[in-house]
N, C-alpha and C positions, 0 to 999 in steps of 0.2 A: 361413079359420079353421083353426087347428091341430087335427089329429085327435087323439083320445085316445091312440092308440098312439104317436104321435110325441111327444106331451107327456110320456108316461111315460118316453121315452128322455132327456128333458131338453132344454133350449133348444139346447144345442150340437149334440146329435144331430139335432134337427129342422132346424137351419140347414144342417148338413153334408149331410143327406139331400137337401135342396132344391137345393143347389149342386153335387151330384155328377152328372155326365153319365152317360147310358146309353152305354157304350163297349164296343168289342171290340178285340182285339189288344193288343200290348204295346209299350212304348217309343215310338220314332218312328212306328211303323206303327199306333198306336192311332187308331181311328176313333170319333168321337162321333156315334152314330147319331141321337140326338135333334136335334142341330144340323143334320145333313144333311137329316133328314126335314122339319123345320119350314122350313128355308131353301128346299128344293125346293117345298114346298106354297105358301109365300108368294110365291116367284118365279112359280109357275104362276098364282097369283091375280092378280098384277100383269099378266102377259101376257094372261090371259083378260079382265080388265077393259078394257084398252085395245083389244084386238081386238074385243071386243063393242061398245065405243063407236064404233070405226071402222066396223064393219059396219052399225051402225044410224045413222050420221051422216047428217044431212040439211041441205040448204041452207035449209029452211024453219025452223019453230020447233023449236029443239033440245030434246032431252030432258035430264033431270037428269044422266044419265051423260055425255052429250056435253058439257054445260056444264062439269062437273067436270074431265073429261079435257082440254078446251081450256084451262081455267084453269091446270091443272098445266103443260101444255106451254108456255103463254105465260109463266108464272112462271119456268120453267127456261130458256127461250129468252132472257129478259131478263137472267138471270144470266150466261149464256154470252156475250151481246153485250157486257156490261159488263166481263167479266174475261178473255175469250179474245181474243187479238189476232192469231191466225193464221187459216188457212182449213182446215177439216176437216169432213167430213160425219159424222164419228164422235162428236165431242165432245158435241153436244146430246143425241143418243140415249143416250150413255153417262151423261151427267149426270142425265137423267131416270130412267134405270134405277137408278143409285146412290141418288138421293134417295128414290124410291118403295120400293126394296127395303130400304134401311136403315131407313126409317120403319116399314115393316111389321115388320121384325125388332124394333124398339124397342117398337112398339105391343103386342106380346105381353106386355109387362111390365104392362099394364093389366088383364089377366085375373086373377081371384082366384088366389092362389099355390097353393092346394090343388086347384083344379078339375081341370085336366088330369092332374096326377100321381095323383089319386084314381081317375080313369077308367082311367088306365094300370095302376094297381095291381089293379083289378078284372079286367084282361086278363092279369095275371101279369107285368107289367113293373115291376121294383123301383124303378128310378131314371128320372126324366124331368125334364130341364131345358128349359123351353119358350121361353126368350128367347135366340135365337142371338147377340145382341150381348153377352151375359154370358159367352160362350165366346171366350177369347183366340185360339183357333185360327181362328174364323170372321172376327174383325176383322182378324187378320193376313193371312188368305187374300185378302180383298178389297183390303186396302192393298198387299199385294205384287203383286197383279194390276195395280193402278194404277202401281206402281213400274216394272214391266216395260214398261208403255205409255210411261212417261216416258223410259226408256232407248231404246225403239224409235224414238220421234219425235225424240229428241236426235240419234241417229245418222242417221235418215232426212233430217232437215232440214239438219243441219250437216255430215254426212259423218263418216267415221271420223276423218279428220285434224282436222276442225273440233271434234269432240267431245273428242278427245285434247288439242288446244290449250286448250280451255276448262278442262279438268281441270288441266292443267299450268301455264298462264300466268295464270290469273285467281285472285285479284284484284290480285296484287302484281307481275306481270310475270315474265319468265323467270329473273331472278336469284334468286328465292325459290321455285324449282320444287318442292322437297320440301314446303315449308310450304303452298304453293298446293294441291298434291295432297292433303295431309292435310285441309285445310279443306274442299275440295270433296267428298272422300269422306265426311267427317262430315256435311256438308250434305245430300248425296244420301241417305245411309242414314237420316238423321233424319226424312226425309219419310214413309216407310212406318211407321216406328216410332211417330212422333207421331200419325199417323192412326189406327193400330190401338189404341194405348194410351188415347187420348182417348175414343174411342167405348166401349171396353171398361170403362174406369174409371167413367165416368158412369153407364152402365147397370147395371154390377155393384153400384155403391153404391145405385142406386135400387131394384133388386131386393132387396137386403139389407134396406133399410128396410121394404119391403112384408112381408118375412118376419118381421121383428121386430115389426111391428104385428100380424101374425097370431098371435103368441104371447101377446098381451094378452087380457084377458077380453073376451068377445063384445060386451058392451055398451059397451066403450070403442073397439073397432075402427072403427066407422063415423065416430066423431068425428075420428079421425086419418087413416083411409084415404081418405076422400073429398077433404079438402083436399090431401093429398099427391098423389092421382091427378090432380086438376085442375092442380096445379103441374107434375106429371110430364109432362103432355101438352105443355107448353112445352119441357121438357127433351128429350123424344124427337124433337120436331120440329126443335129447334135443332141437335141433334147430327147429324141427317140433313142439314140445311142446311149445316152447317159442313163435313161430309165432302164434300159435293158441291162446294161453292165452292172448297175447298182442292184438290180434284182438278182443277177447271177451271184454277185459277191455276198449279198445277204443270205441267200440260200446256201452258199458254200459255207458260210459261218455257222448256219444251222446244222450242217452235216458234220461239223468238226466235233468229235467226241473226246473231250479232254480227260 
């Protein structure tokens, strides 16, 4: 629900306030402290849950946490087996980490839009953006990390010469080397850009809709917010799944030695 102070600023001021990050620094060296804070907290929650489930794992009747952890692991493992055609001990843990971490990022969008910012305001923090996925810096950070892994495995599996030949000679052979190189560079750089922008765009739009609903009269908000929240659960899960699957596919392509 929109607070009276923010309503007094007008709808535009309220929206801008919610979408403004808590930041320090200037220019390229600006740090979004809220994104870093919530990303670290959610990453720690992911590690704590799976470590706790592993420590309490039993061969007898499993508990709820163990069942849920095994369900997630089997789900991710099935996606890796279907999409990844190489051999690597890193891909399955990486896919599990990406899926769970991005899902937790996205799930922050289901909290009431004014809840955490109001608590932060009581502590003297003026701005607080609680959904890391709505920060383009965060989505690009994780997609660029995947991009570096793609480059690493492309060189490791194919060698420097093999990777260079793939860039220069595919798909049209050595006679169209400049055209091949241009196409391959566009293809490679499109991977992290598409990963980052897809996740950012969907979650930014979802957060904006929640903020717009919060501007409506209180008696109308539940009528719109509940159905949108139910639908948004599908969106946040789907976006985490898509990010994970594309990461697996891209790394599988990097492992293919032609």
